[in-house]
All heavy atoms as TSV, in Angstrom:
chain	resi	resn	atom	element	x	y	z
A	1	PRO	N	N	81.491	212.282	115.016
A	1	PRO	CA	C	82.459	213.307	114.704
A	1	PRO	C	C	81.854	214.526	114.044
A	1	PRO	O	O	80.867	214.295	113.308
A	1	PRO	CB	C	83.416	212.617	113.653
A	1	PRO	CG	C	82.777	211.306	113.315
A	1	PRO	CD	C	81.609	211.111	114.269
A	2	SER	N	N	82.461	215.632	114.175
A	2	SER	CA	C	81.896	216.910	113.534
A	2	SER	C	C	82.242	216.987	112.085
A	2	SER	O	O	83.247	216.437	111.640
A	2	SER	CB	C	82.561	218.138	114.229
A	2	SER	OG	O	82.281	218.140	115.586
A	3	PRO	N	N	81.288	217.629	111.300
A	3	PRO	CA	C	81.496	217.664	109.884
A	3	PRO	C	C	82.791	218.518	109.594
A	3	PRO	O	O	82.994	219.500	110.372
A	3	PRO	CB	C	80.302	218.236	109.320
A	3	PRO	CG	C	79.524	218.885	110.525
A	3	PRO	CD	C	80.008	218.146	111.745
A	4	GLN	N	N	83.341	218.300	108.534
A	4	GLN	CA	C	84.492	219.154	108.195
A	4	GLN	C	C	83.824	220.374	107.422
A	4	GLN	O	O	83.195	220.099	106.417
A	4	GLN	CB	C	85.474	218.430	107.188
A	4	GLN	CG	C	86.656	219.165	106.767
A	4	GLN	CD	C	87.540	219.591	107.817
A	4	GLN	OE1	O	87.704	218.866	108.910
A	4	GLN	NE2	N	88.187	220.745	107.845
A	5	LEU	N	N	84.219	221.535	107.916
A	5	LEU	CA	C	83.582	222.665	107.366
A	5	LEU	C	C	84.565	223.522	106.579
A	5	LEU	O	O	85.746	223.466	106.819
A	5	LEU	CB	C	83.004	223.637	108.483
A	5	LEU	CG	C	82.013	222.999	109.367
A	5	LEU	CD1	C	81.663	224.046	110.493
A	5	LEU	CD2	C	80.784	222.549	108.567
A	6	PRO	N	N	84.136	224.254	105.517
A	6	PRO	CA	C	85.106	225.124	104.820
A	6	PRO	C	C	85.639	226.165	105.719
A	6	PRO	O	O	85.005	226.591	106.798
A	6	PRO	CB	C	84.192	225.820	103.706
A	6	PRO	CG	C	83.063	224.929	103.719
A	6	PRO	CD	C	82.823	224.293	105.002
A	7	ALA	N	N	86.811	226.561	105.443
A	7	ALA	CA	C	87.485	227.691	106.355
A	7	ALA	C	C	86.506	228.784	106.262
A	7	ALA	O	O	85.983	229.286	105.338
A	7	ALA	CB	C	88.802	228.067	105.760
A	8	THR	N	N	86.465	229.449	107.550
A	8	THR	CA	C	85.752	230.650	107.662
A	8	THR	C	C	86.716	231.871	107.623
A	8	THR	O	O	87.927	231.807	107.982
A	8	THR	CB	C	84.978	230.760	108.990
A	8	THR	OG1	O	85.831	230.499	110.050
A	8	THR	CG2	C	83.892	229.619	109.033
A	9	PRO	N	N	86.153	233.014	107.070
A	9	PRO	CA	C	86.986	234.148	107.088
A	9	PRO	C	C	87.528	234.644	108.354
A	9	PRO	O	O	86.775	234.513	109.379
A	9	PRO	CB	C	86.097	235.277	106.465
A	9	PRO	CG	C	85.052	234.484	105.838
A	9	PRO	CD	C	84.801	233.181	106.441
A	10	ALA	N	N	88.703	235.201	108.510
A	10	ALA	CA	C	89.178	235.755	109.812
A	10	ALA	C	C	88.190	236.751	110.244
A	10	ALA	O	O	87.487	237.587	109.493
A	10	ALA	CB	C	90.457	236.424	109.409
A	11	GLY	N	N	87.730	236.652	111.516
A	11	GLY	CA	C	86.888	237.460	112.287
A	11	GLY	C	C	85.403	237.220	112.093
A	11	GLY	O	O	84.583	237.821	112.814
A	12	PHE	N	N	85.073	236.112	111.388
A	12	PHE	CA	C	83.703	235.791	111.294
A	12	PHE	C	C	83.202	235.300	112.600
A	12	PHE	O	O	81.967	235.727	112.985
A	12	PHE	CB	C	83.670	234.649	110.280
A	12	PHE	CG	C	82.221	234.242	110.039
A	12	PHE	CD1	C	81.282	234.894	109.399
A	12	PHE	CD2	C	81.734	232.956	110.646
A	12	PHE	CE1	C	79.902	234.605	109.196
A	12	PHE	CE2	C	80.386	232.581	110.540
A	12	PHE	CZ	C	79.508	233.358	109.838
A	13	MET	N	N	83.862	234.510	113.352
A	13	MET	CA	C	83.421	234.014	114.570
A	13	MET	C	C	83.232	235.229	115.648
A	13	MET	O	O	82.326	235.227	116.442
A	13	MET	CB	C	84.284	233.004	115.205
A	13	MET	CG	C	84.270	231.630	114.476
A	13	MET	SD	S	82.588	230.997	114.121
A	13	MET	CE	C	81.957	230.634	115.799
A	14	ASP	N	N	84.129	236.192	115.520
A	14	ASP	CA	C	83.977	237.334	116.429
A	14	ASP	C	C	82.787	238.119	116.086
A	14	ASP	O	O	82.027	238.654	117.058
A	14	ASP	CB	C	85.219	238.352	116.246
A	14	ASP	CG	C	86.493	237.668	116.686
A	14	ASP	OD1	O	86.347	236.724	117.694
A	14	ASP	OD2	O	87.580	238.027	116.268
A	15	GLU	N	N	82.464	238.268	114.801
A	15	GLU	CA	C	81.191	238.930	114.561
A	15	GLU	C	C	80.018	238.163	114.900
A	15	GLU	O	O	78.942	238.714	115.338
A	15	GLU	CB	C	81.243	239.142	112.982
A	15	GLU	CG	C	82.128	240.286	112.530
A	15	GLU	CD	C	81.856	240.723	111.132
A	15	GLU	OE1	O	81.011	240.079	110.440
A	15	GLU	OE2	O	82.444	241.620	110.562
A	16	LEU	N	N	80.087	236.847	114.679
A	16	LEU	CA	C	78.897	235.905	115.141
A	16	LEU	C	C	78.681	236.085	116.629
A	16	LEU	O	O	77.601	236.249	117.110
A	16	LEU	CB	C	79.148	234.547	114.757
A	16	LEU	CG	C	78.054	233.550	114.564
A	16	LEU	CD1	C	77.109	234.083	113.589
A	16	LEU	CD2	C	78.546	232.195	114.130
A	17	ASN	N	N	79.793	236.123	117.423
A	17	ASN	CA	C	79.720	236.180	118.762
A	17	ASN	C	C	79.144	237.702	119.228
A	17	ASN	O	O	78.408	237.843	120.325
A	17	ASN	CB	C	80.970	236.026	119.574
A	17	ASN	CG	C	81.334	234.587	119.737
A	17	ASN	OD1	O	80.562	233.910	120.303
A	17	ASN	ND2	N	82.467	234.222	119.172
A	18	THR	N	N	79.365	238.607	118.356
A	18	THR	CA	C	79.042	239.999	118.714
A	18	THR	C	C	77.520	240.291	118.319
A	18	THR	O	O	76.806	240.784	119.115
A	18	THR	CB	C	79.876	241.065	118.047
A	18	THR	OG1	O	81.184	240.921	118.408
A	18	THR	CG2	C	79.406	242.450	118.153
A	19	TYR	N	N	77.215	239.800	117.141
A	19	TYR	CA	C	75.859	240.204	116.545
A	19	TYR	C	C	74.836	239.118	116.694
A	19	TYR	O	O	73.638	239.462	116.480
A	19	TYR	CB	C	76.087	240.555	115.077
A	19	TYR	CG	C	76.826	241.812	114.847
A	19	TYR	CD1	C	78.168	241.755	114.477
A	19	TYR	CD2	C	76.324	243.136	115.181
A	19	TYR	CE1	C	78.938	242.898	114.274
A	19	TYR	CE2	C	77.022	244.197	114.884
A	19	TYR	CZ	C	78.436	244.106	114.489
A	19	TYR	OH	O	79.071	245.281	114.287
A	20	TRP	N	N	75.106	237.786	116.971
A	20	TRP	CA	C	74.160	236.893	117.091
A	20	TRP	C	C	74.424	235.900	118.235
A	20	TRP	O	O	74.610	234.746	118.104
A	20	TRP	CB	C	74.115	236.017	115.827
A	20	TRP	CG	C	72.754	235.393	115.742
A	20	TRP	CD1	C	71.599	235.766	116.110
A	20	TRP	CD2	C	72.477	234.162	114.846
A	20	TRP	NE1	N	70.530	234.814	115.800
A	20	TRP	CE2	C	71.105	233.879	115.028
A	20	TRP	CE3	C	73.225	233.362	114.193
A	20	TRP	CZ2	C	70.454	232.851	114.362
A	20	TRP	CZ3	C	72.685	232.258	113.593
A	20	TRP	CH2	C	71.344	232.017	113.796
A	21	ALA	N	N	74.621	236.594	119.395
A	21	ALA	CA	C	74.929	235.751	120.653
A	21	ALA	C	C	73.685	235.384	121.373
A	21	ALA	O	O	72.650	235.988	121.302
A	21	ALA	CB	C	75.800	236.661	121.591
A	22	SER	N	N	73.785	234.296	122.227
A	22	SER	CA	C	72.714	233.774	123.045
A	22	SER	C	C	72.578	234.616	124.105
A	22	SER	O	O	73.586	234.965	124.966
A	22	SER	CB	C	73.072	232.311	123.322
A	22	SER	OG	O	72.168	231.911	124.397
A	23	TYR	N	N	71.398	234.983	124.547
A	23	TYR	CA	C	71.140	235.612	125.778
A	23	TYR	C	C	71.374	234.752	126.900
A	23	TYR	O	O	71.504	235.310	128.054
A	23	TYR	CB	C	69.748	236.400	125.786
A	23	TYR	CG	C	68.590	235.462	125.867
A	23	TYR	CD1	C	68.090	234.965	127.010
A	23	TYR	CD2	C	68.000	234.864	124.760
A	23	TYR	CE1	C	66.965	234.186	127.208
A	23	TYR	CE2	C	66.875	234.022	124.739
A	23	TYR	CZ	C	66.409	233.582	126.083
A	23	TYR	OH	O	65.371	232.797	126.145
A	24	LYS	N	N	71.446	233.413	126.731
A	24	LYS	CA	C	71.600	232.546	127.881
A	24	LYS	C	C	73.122	232.319	128.031
A	24	LYS	O	O	73.469	231.631	128.981
A	24	LYS	CB	C	70.887	231.214	127.600
A	24	LYS	CG	C	69.484	231.313	127.662
A	24	LYS	CD	C	68.739	229.967	127.383
A	24	LYS	CE	C	67.168	230.152	127.436
A	24	LYS	NZ	N	66.683	228.688	127.156
A	25	GLY	N	N	73.992	232.725	127.106
A	25	GLY	CA	C	75.508	232.687	127.335
A	25	GLY	C	C	76.150	231.479	126.795
A	25	GLY	O	O	77.182	231.551	126.623
A	26	ASP	N	N	75.375	230.501	126.132
A	26	ASP	CA	C	76.070	229.387	125.479
A	26	ASP	C	C	75.822	229.453	123.986
A	26	ASP	O	O	74.871	228.898	123.377
A	26	ASP	CB	C	75.464	228.104	126.046
A	26	ASP	CG	C	76.164	226.772	125.564
A	26	ASP	OD1	O	77.020	226.984	124.623
A	26	ASP	OD2	O	75.916	225.762	126.061
A	27	ASN	N	N	76.696	230.196	123.341
A	27	ASN	CA	C	76.513	230.438	121.902
A	27	ASN	C	C	76.537	229.196	121.029
A	27	ASN	O	O	75.757	229.081	120.135
A	27	ASN	CB	C	77.633	231.316	121.426
A	27	ASN	CG	C	77.421	232.918	121.932
A	27	ASN	OD1	O	76.334	233.171	122.426
A	27	ASN	ND2	N	78.422	233.674	121.888
A	28	ASN	N	N	77.383	228.293	121.384
A	28	ASN	CA	C	77.515	226.997	120.629
A	28	ASN	C	C	76.142	226.220	120.663
A	28	ASN	O	O	75.747	225.770	119.550
A	28	ASN	CB	C	78.719	226.159	120.985
A	28	ASN	CG	C	80.004	226.757	120.695
A	28	ASN	OD1	O	80.080	227.436	119.669
A	28	ASN	ND2	N	81.043	226.526	121.476
A	29	ALA	N	N	75.612	226.156	121.831
A	29	ALA	CA	C	74.361	225.403	122.014
A	29	ALA	C	C	73.227	226.229	121.210
A	29	ALA	O	O	72.313	225.633	120.435
A	29	ALA	CB	C	73.902	225.273	123.351
A	30	PHE	N	N	73.209	227.566	121.327
A	30	PHE	CA	C	72.332	228.468	120.630
A	30	PHE	C	C	72.314	228.245	119.131
A	30	PHE	O	O	71.386	228.022	118.427
A	30	PHE	CB	C	72.536	229.810	120.956
A	30	PHE	CG	C	71.714	230.917	120.250
A	30	PHE	CD1	C	70.383	230.974	120.336
A	30	PHE	CD2	C	72.376	231.716	119.256
A	30	PHE	CE1	C	69.658	231.816	119.754
A	30	PHE	CE2	C	71.636	232.637	118.657
A	30	PHE	CZ	C	70.252	232.787	118.842
A	31	TRP	N	N	73.584	228.234	118.495
A	31	TRP	CA	C	73.850	228.114	117.115
A	31	TRP	C	C	73.411	226.782	116.632
A	31	TRP	O	O	72.880	226.544	115.579
A	31	TRP	CB	C	75.147	228.494	116.750
A	31	TRP	CG	C	75.539	229.895	117.024
A	31	TRP	CD1	C	74.801	231.059	116.920
A	31	TRP	CD2	C	76.834	230.448	117.464
A	31	TRP	NE1	N	75.424	232.079	117.216
A	31	TRP	CE2	C	76.758	231.768	117.635
A	31	TRP	CE3	C	78.145	229.898	117.648
A	31	TRP	CZ2	C	77.762	232.635	117.967
A	31	TRP	CZ3	C	79.051	230.649	118.051
A	31	TRP	CH2	C	79.034	231.961	118.256
A	32	ALA	N	N	73.758	225.740	117.466
A	32	ALA	CA	C	73.469	224.361	117.095
A	32	ALA	C	C	71.952	224.242	116.913
A	32	ALA	O	O	71.400	223.419	116.052
A	32	ALA	CB	C	73.984	223.389	118.107
A	33	HIS	N	N	71.219	224.770	117.913
A	33	HIS	CA	C	69.763	224.824	117.959
A	33	HIS	C	C	69.203	225.524	116.675
A	33	HIS	O	O	68.360	224.937	116.042
A	33	HIS	CB	C	69.285	225.501	119.248
A	33	HIS	CG	C	67.655	225.615	119.051
A	33	HIS	ND1	N	66.793	224.592	119.165
A	33	HIS	CD2	C	67.063	226.709	118.958
A	33	HIS	CE1	C	65.652	225.118	119.112
A	33	HIS	NE2	N	65.718	226.406	118.900
A	34	LYS	N	N	69.779	226.709	116.420
A	34	LYS	CA	C	69.214	227.459	115.224
A	34	LYS	C	C	69.601	226.629	113.876
A	34	LYS	O	O	68.695	226.636	113.055
A	34	LYS	CB	C	69.875	228.730	115.162
A	34	LYS	CG	C	69.452	229.741	116.231
A	34	LYS	CD	C	67.981	229.933	116.171
A	34	LYS	CE	C	67.414	230.794	117.345
A	34	LYS	NZ	N	66.100	230.815	117.374
A	35	TRP	N	N	70.697	225.926	113.820
A	35	TRP	CA	C	70.993	225.203	112.625
A	35	TRP	C	C	70.035	224.098	112.548
A	35	TRP	O	O	69.406	223.780	111.455
A	35	TRP	CB	C	72.389	224.612	112.750
A	35	TRP	CG	C	72.626	223.763	111.674
A	35	TRP	CD1	C	72.702	222.372	111.724
A	35	TRP	CD2	C	72.783	223.963	110.190
A	35	TRP	NE1	N	72.940	221.803	110.465
A	35	TRP	CE2	C	72.923	222.698	109.406
A	35	TRP	CE3	C	72.676	225.213	109.388
A	35	TRP	CZ2	C	72.977	222.600	108.219
A	35	TRP	CZ3	C	72.810	225.047	107.944
A	35	TRP	CH2	C	72.970	223.782	107.386
A	36	SER	N	N	69.793	223.308	113.641
A	36	SER	CA	C	68.858	222.224	113.514
A	36	SER	C	C	67.400	222.573	113.332
A	36	SER	O	O	66.664	221.822	112.673
A	36	SER	CB	C	69.108	221.251	114.796
A	36	SER	OG	O	68.557	221.921	116.004
A	37	GLU	N	N	67.048	223.651	113.805
A	37	GLU	CA	C	65.703	224.186	113.726
A	37	GLU	C	C	65.448	224.714	112.287
A	37	GLU	O	O	64.333	224.547	111.686
A	37	GLU	CB	C	65.352	225.229	114.831
A	37	GLU	CG	C	63.970	225.578	114.982
A	37	GLU	CD	C	63.098	224.420	115.539
A	37	GLU	OE1	O	63.579	223.590	116.280
A	37	GLU	OE2	O	61.963	224.511	115.339
A	38	TYR	N	N	66.271	225.591	111.764
A	38	TYR	CA	C	66.150	226.345	110.592
A	38	TYR	C	C	67.121	226.106	109.490
A	38	TYR	O	O	66.773	226.210	108.324
A	38	TYR	CB	C	66.123	227.835	110.885
A	38	TYR	CG	C	65.146	228.180	112.062
A	38	TYR	CD1	C	65.580	228.461	113.252
A	38	TYR	CD2	C	63.756	228.121	111.779
A	38	TYR	CE1	C	64.679	228.858	114.210
A	38	TYR	CE2	C	62.838	228.390	112.732
A	38	TYR	CZ	C	63.236	228.742	114.110
A	38	TYR	OH	O	62.405	229.065	115.063
A	39	GLY	N	N	68.419	225.960	109.933
A	39	GLY	CA	C	69.426	225.893	108.902
A	39	GLY	C	C	69.370	224.673	108.018
A	39	GLY	O	O	69.878	224.664	107.001
A	40	THR	N	N	68.819	223.621	108.571
A	40	THR	CA	C	68.823	222.307	107.681
A	40	THR	C	C	67.968	222.470	106.453
A	40	THR	O	O	68.110	221.671	105.556
A	40	THR	CB	C	68.260	221.197	108.708
A	40	THR	OG1	O	67.101	221.562	109.195
A	40	THR	CG2	C	69.329	220.756	109.681
A	41	TYR	N	N	67.013	223.499	106.365
A	41	TYR	CA	C	66.396	223.666	105.227
A	41	TYR	C	C	67.299	224.137	104.115
A	41	TYR	O	O	67.171	223.761	102.876
A	41	TYR	CB	C	65.312	224.792	105.331
A	41	TYR	CG	C	64.171	224.480	106.264
A	41	TYR	CD1	C	64.009	225.028	107.459
A	41	TYR	CD2	C	63.302	223.428	105.816
A	41	TYR	CE1	C	62.954	224.614	108.281
A	41	TYR	CE2	C	62.274	223.083	106.696
A	41	TYR	CZ	C	62.089	223.626	107.948
A	41	TYR	OH	O	61.076	223.271	108.771
A	42	VAL	N	N	68.405	224.748	104.464
A	42	VAL	CA	C	69.436	225.185	103.500
A	42	VAL	C	C	70.148	223.995	102.929
A	42	VAL	O	O	70.483	223.936	101.811
A	42	VAL	CB	C	70.501	226.042	104.202
A	42	VAL	CG1	C	71.576	226.423	103.191
A	42	VAL	CG2	C	69.809	227.297	104.681
A	43	SER	N	N	70.338	222.947	103.780
A	43	SER	CA	C	70.922	221.631	103.228
A	43	SER	C	C	70.227	221.063	102.110
A	43	SER	O	O	70.852	220.381	101.325
A	43	SER	CB	C	70.986	220.753	104.453
A	43	SER	OG	O	71.907	221.245	105.339
A	44	ILE	N	N	68.980	221.256	102.088
A	44	ILE	CA	C	68.051	220.598	101.111
A	44	ILE	C	C	68.320	221.461	99.756
A	44	ILE	O	O	68.336	220.753	98.617
A	44	ILE	CB	C	66.641	220.723	101.424
A	44	ILE	CG1	C	66.409	219.810	102.716
A	44	ILE	CG2	C	65.732	220.317	100.358
A	44	ILE	CD1	C	65.008	220.043	103.411
A	45	LEU	N	N	68.519	222.715	99.746
A	45	LEU	CA	C	68.482	223.606	98.681
A	45	LEU	C	C	69.965	223.808	98.162
A	45	LEU	O	O	70.148	223.931	96.961
A	45	LEU	CB	C	67.882	224.926	98.959
A	45	LEU	CG	C	66.451	224.854	99.234
A	45	LEU	CD1	C	65.937	226.202	99.723
A	45	LEU	CD2	C	65.621	224.215	98.182
A	46	ALA	N	N	70.965	223.870	99.145
A	46	ALA	CA	C	72.411	224.287	98.636
A	46	ALA	C	C	73.024	223.438	97.719
A	46	ALA	O	O	73.554	223.999	96.700
A	46	ALA	CB	C	73.176	224.404	99.974
A	47	PRO	N	N	73.034	222.229	97.697
A	47	PRO	CA	C	73.596	221.381	96.720
A	47	PRO	C	C	73.105	221.732	95.273
A	47	PRO	O	O	73.903	221.778	94.282
A	47	PRO	CB	C	73.398	219.918	96.966
A	47	PRO	CG	C	73.237	219.918	98.390
A	47	PRO	CD	C	72.516	221.308	98.734
A	48	LYS	N	N	71.797	221.896	95.195
A	48	LYS	CA	C	71.165	222.278	93.826
A	48	LYS	C	C	71.472	223.617	93.400
A	48	LYS	O	O	71.797	223.924	92.265
A	48	LYS	CB	C	69.730	221.972	93.896
A	48	LYS	CG	C	69.219	220.573	94.143
A	48	LYS	CD	C	67.769	220.476	94.294
A	48	LYS	CE	C	67.376	219.013	94.542
A	48	LYS	NZ	N	66.081	218.867	94.956
A	49	ARG	N	N	71.508	224.547	94.418
A	49	ARG	CA	C	71.669	226.027	94.166
A	49	ARG	C	C	73.122	226.229	93.687
A	49	ARG	O	O	73.462	227.035	92.800
A	49	ARG	CB	C	71.299	226.878	95.303
A	49	ARG	CG	C	71.478	228.346	95.058
A	49	ARG	CD	C	71.031	229.095	96.278
A	49	ARG	NE	N	71.574	228.673	97.581
A	49	ARG	CZ	C	72.671	229.134	97.982
A	49	ARG	NH1	N	73.289	230.302	97.367
A	49	ARG	NH2	N	73.254	228.826	99.247
A	50	LEU	N	N	74.053	225.571	94.432
A	50	LEU	CA	C	75.490	225.822	94.120
A	50	LEU	C	C	76.101	224.867	92.990
A	50	LEU	O	O	77.210	225.149	92.503
A	50	LEU	CB	C	76.380	225.623	95.347
A	50	LEU	CG	C	76.006	226.568	96.537
A	50	LEU	CD1	C	76.684	226.098	97.741
A	50	LEU	CD2	C	76.425	227.957	96.202
A	51	GLY	N	N	75.277	223.922	92.653
A	51	GLY	CA	C	75.689	223.071	91.535
A	51	GLY	C	C	77.054	222.408	91.680
A	51	GLY	O	O	77.366	221.957	92.729
A	52	VAL	N	N	77.882	222.439	90.631
A	52	VAL	CA	C	79.151	221.838	90.570
A	52	VAL	C	C	80.107	222.537	91.630
A	52	VAL	O	O	81.180	221.958	91.945
A	52	VAL	CB	C	79.800	221.733	89.239
A	52	VAL	CG1	C	79.017	220.923	88.272
A	52	VAL	CG2	C	79.918	223.130	88.675
A	53	ASN	N	N	79.815	223.716	92.029
A	53	ASN	CA	C	80.684	224.396	92.960
A	53	ASN	C	C	80.369	224.085	94.327
A	53	ASN	O	O	81.141	224.538	95.312
A	53	ASN	CB	C	80.572	225.850	92.756
A	53	ASN	CG	C	81.000	226.401	91.250
A	53	ASN	OD1	O	82.028	225.897	90.788
A	53	ASN	ND2	N	80.193	227.341	90.914
A	54	TYR	N	N	79.455	223.254	94.725
A	54	TYR	CA	C	79.142	222.840	95.994
A	54	TYR	C	C	80.208	222.105	96.771
A	54	TYR	O	O	80.792	221.186	96.083
A	54	TYR	CB	C	77.725	222.129	96.057
A	54	TYR	CG	C	77.403	221.597	97.477
A	54	TYR	CD1	C	76.962	222.531	98.359
A	54	TYR	CD2	C	77.551	220.253	97.871
A	54	TYR	CE1	C	76.581	222.115	99.704
A	54	TYR	CE2	C	77.301	219.871	99.070
A	54	TYR	CZ	C	76.706	220.814	100.045
A	54	TYR	OH	O	76.483	220.364	101.322
A	55	VAL	N	N	80.459	222.588	97.935
A	55	VAL	CA	C	81.544	221.993	98.770
A	55	VAL	C	C	80.790	221.304	99.859
A	55	VAL	O	O	79.902	222.002	100.614
A	55	VAL	CB	C	82.593	223.005	99.246
A	55	VAL	CG1	C	83.621	222.291	100.255
A	55	VAL	CG2	C	83.400	223.571	98.038
A	56	GLN	N	N	80.978	220.041	100.265
A	56	GLN	CA	C	80.220	219.487	101.330
A	56	GLN	C	C	80.303	220.358	102.616
A	56	GLN	O	O	81.325	220.767	102.992
A	56	GLN	CB	C	80.818	218.103	101.709
A	56	GLN	CG	C	79.971	217.302	102.803
A	56	GLN	CD	C	80.476	215.914	102.992
A	56	GLN	OE1	O	81.515	215.482	102.504
A	56	GLN	NE2	N	79.731	215.247	103.754
A	57	ASN	N	N	79.171	220.463	103.211
A	57	ASN	CA	C	78.939	221.250	104.492
A	57	ASN	C	C	79.076	222.800	104.319
A	57	ASN	O	O	79.082	223.565	105.302
A	57	ASN	CB	C	79.838	220.755	105.632
A	57	ASN	CG	C	79.635	219.432	105.906
A	57	ASN	OD1	O	78.478	219.041	106.066
A	57	ASN	ND2	N	80.690	218.563	105.985
A	58	GLN	N	N	79.250	223.375	103.107
A	58	GLN	CA	C	79.239	224.622	102.798
A	58	GLN	C	C	77.995	225.241	103.164
A	58	GLN	O	O	77.904	226.510	103.476
A	58	GLN	CB	C	79.609	224.879	101.305
A	58	GLN	CG	C	79.702	226.397	100.945
A	58	GLN	CD	C	80.096	226.547	99.474
A	58	GLN	OE1	O	80.145	225.691	98.677
A	58	GLN	NE2	N	80.160	227.855	99.067
A	59	ASP	N	N	76.964	224.570	103.163
A	59	ASP	CA	C	75.699	225.140	103.399
A	59	ASP	C	C	75.550	225.497	104.951
A	59	ASP	O	O	74.862	226.495	105.250
A	59	ASP	CB	C	74.566	224.017	103.127
A	59	ASP	CG	C	74.861	222.672	103.737
A	59	ASP	OD1	O	76.102	222.391	103.982
A	59	ASP	OD2	O	73.925	221.834	103.840
A	60	VAL	N	N	76.377	224.877	105.781
A	60	VAL	CA	C	76.284	225.461	107.198
A	60	VAL	C	C	76.886	226.821	107.196
A	60	VAL	O	O	76.351	227.654	107.884
A	60	VAL	CB	C	77.207	224.416	107.980
A	60	VAL	CG1	C	77.356	224.892	109.482
A	60	VAL	CG2	C	76.695	222.975	108.006
A	61	PHE	N	N	78.004	227.043	106.611
A	61	PHE	CA	C	78.646	228.354	106.650
A	61	PHE	C	C	77.783	229.397	106.009
A	61	PHE	O	O	77.568	230.400	106.423
A	61	PHE	CB	C	80.117	228.315	105.953
A	61	PHE	CG	C	80.626	229.726	105.844
A	61	PHE	CD1	C	80.971	230.351	107.075
A	61	PHE	CD2	C	80.684	230.214	104.616
A	61	PHE	CE1	C	81.525	231.651	106.939
A	61	PHE	CE2	C	81.257	231.573	104.415
A	61	PHE	CZ	C	81.596	232.329	105.651
A	62	SER	N	N	77.160	228.978	104.730
A	62	SER	CA	C	76.223	229.921	104.115
A	62	SER	C	C	75.122	230.329	104.949
A	62	SER	O	O	74.675	231.474	104.948
A	62	SER	CB	C	75.673	229.272	102.826
A	62	SER	OG	O	76.768	228.886	101.906
A	63	TYR	N	N	74.577	229.336	105.640
A	63	TYR	CA	C	73.344	229.727	106.477
A	63	TYR	C	C	73.921	230.794	107.567
A	63	TYR	O	O	73.154	231.797	107.689
A	63	TYR	CB	C	72.937	228.588	107.348
A	63	TYR	CG	C	71.911	228.731	108.350
A	63	TYR	CD1	C	70.577	229.124	108.070
A	63	TYR	CD2	C	72.297	228.712	109.608
A	63	TYR	CE1	C	69.737	229.430	109.055
A	63	TYR	CE2	C	71.441	228.948	110.651
A	63	TYR	CZ	C	70.140	229.447	110.519
A	63	TYR	OH	O	69.267	229.634	111.371
A	64	PHE	N	N	74.926	230.489	108.206
A	64	PHE	CA	C	75.280	231.459	109.361
A	64	PHE	C	C	75.840	232.819	108.636
A	64	PHE	O	O	75.585	233.840	109.335
A	64	PHE	CB	C	76.381	230.818	110.287
A	64	PHE	CG	C	75.733	229.828	111.153
A	64	PHE	CD1	C	75.872	228.393	110.866
A	64	PHE	CD2	C	75.099	230.174	112.190
A	64	PHE	CE1	C	75.271	227.593	111.818
A	64	PHE	CE2	C	74.428	229.415	113.179
A	64	PHE	CZ	C	74.645	227.976	112.802
A	65	GLN	N	N	76.497	232.775	107.515
A	65	GLN	CA	C	76.901	233.876	106.845
A	65	GLN	C	C	75.673	234.825	106.558
A	65	GLN	O	O	75.701	236.184	106.851
A	65	GLN	CB	C	77.683	233.567	105.582
A	65	GLN	CG	C	78.212	234.794	104.994
A	65	GLN	CD	C	79.078	234.338	103.669
A	65	GLN	OE1	O	78.554	233.427	103.015
A	65	GLN	NE2	N	80.117	234.928	103.356
A	66	THR	N	N	74.673	234.295	105.831
A	66	THR	CA	C	73.453	235.059	105.470
A	66	THR	C	C	72.684	235.398	106.712
A	66	THR	O	O	72.233	236.725	106.813
A	66	THR	CB	C	72.649	234.024	104.654
A	66	THR	OG1	O	73.310	233.671	103.544
A	66	THR	CG2	C	71.329	234.869	104.233
A	67	THR	N	N	72.636	234.667	107.756
A	67	THR	CA	C	71.828	235.087	109.039
A	67	THR	C	C	72.582	236.230	109.610
A	67	THR	O	O	71.988	237.207	110.005
A	67	THR	CB	C	71.700	233.842	109.843
A	67	THR	OG1	O	71.022	232.784	109.198
A	67	THR	CG2	C	70.896	234.304	111.089
A	68	LEU	N	N	73.862	236.209	109.714
A	68	LEU	CA	C	74.617	237.157	110.364
A	68	LEU	C	C	74.470	238.521	109.507
A	68	LEU	O	O	74.354	239.590	110.119
A	68	LEU	CB	C	76.125	236.951	110.402
A	68	LEU	CG	C	77.088	237.928	110.990
A	68	LEU	CD1	C	76.808	238.190	112.476
A	68	LEU	CD2	C	78.564	237.377	110.923
A	69	ALA	N	N	74.499	238.444	108.209
A	69	ALA	CA	C	74.420	239.665	107.331
A	69	ALA	C	C	73.021	240.333	107.636
A	69	ALA	O	O	72.901	241.423	107.737
A	69	ALA	CB	C	74.561	239.278	106.004
A	70	LEU	N	N	71.958	239.500	107.670
A	70	LEU	CA	C	70.734	239.964	107.985
A	70	LEU	C	C	70.547	240.550	109.442
A	70	LEU	O	O	69.866	241.663	109.604
A	70	LEU	CB	C	69.582	238.829	107.914
A	70	LEU	CG	C	69.385	238.285	106.483
A	70	LEU	CD1	C	68.452	237.172	106.441
A	70	LEU	CD2	C	68.780	239.478	105.551
A	71	ARG	N	N	71.149	239.947	110.318
A	71	ARG	CA	C	71.191	240.475	111.713
A	71	ARG	C	C	71.866	241.799	111.841
A	71	ARG	O	O	71.391	242.614	112.555
A	71	ARG	CB	C	71.874	239.450	112.677
A	71	ARG	CG	C	71.978	239.904	114.059
A	71	ARG	CD	C	70.699	239.894	114.721
A	71	ARG	NE	N	70.751	240.219	116.145
A	71	ARG	CZ	C	70.601	241.465	116.694
A	71	ARG	NH1	N	70.406	242.430	115.832
A	71	ARG	NH2	N	70.651	241.694	117.934
A	72	LYS	N	N	72.933	242.064	110.941
A	72	LYS	CA	C	73.663	243.368	111.046
A	72	LYS	C	C	72.934	244.539	110.340
A	72	LYS	O	O	73.429	245.606	110.358
A	72	LYS	CB	C	75.022	243.084	110.517
A	72	LYS	CG	C	75.851	242.277	111.282
A	72	LYS	CD	C	77.204	241.729	110.671
A	72	LYS	CE	C	78.050	243.007	110.256
A	72	LYS	NZ	N	79.382	242.504	109.884
A	73	LEU	N	N	71.722	244.130	109.681
A	73	LEU	CA	C	71.055	245.321	108.888
A	73	LEU	C	C	70.602	246.344	109.883
A	73	LEU	O	O	70.085	246.134	111.018
A	73	LEU	CB	C	69.949	244.735	108.108
A	73	LEU	CG	C	70.335	243.874	106.871
A	73	LEU	CD1	C	69.083	243.400	106.217
A	73	LEU	CD2	C	71.113	244.758	105.968
């Protein structure tokens, strides 16, 4: 089963599709690869960094939110 993720802001997925799309056309596979390759490092740090405010799987959203912001620079 897929992890339960925090709600994403309206329009976030549209922006992700616009600014960080796969050149091969399968965005979900592309993002899954990027998460497994690089995003999991966030999982190690996020619970400690967010402390008592940490919500399970929030690190997934944080990774993509930060990456999207950097991509839009």
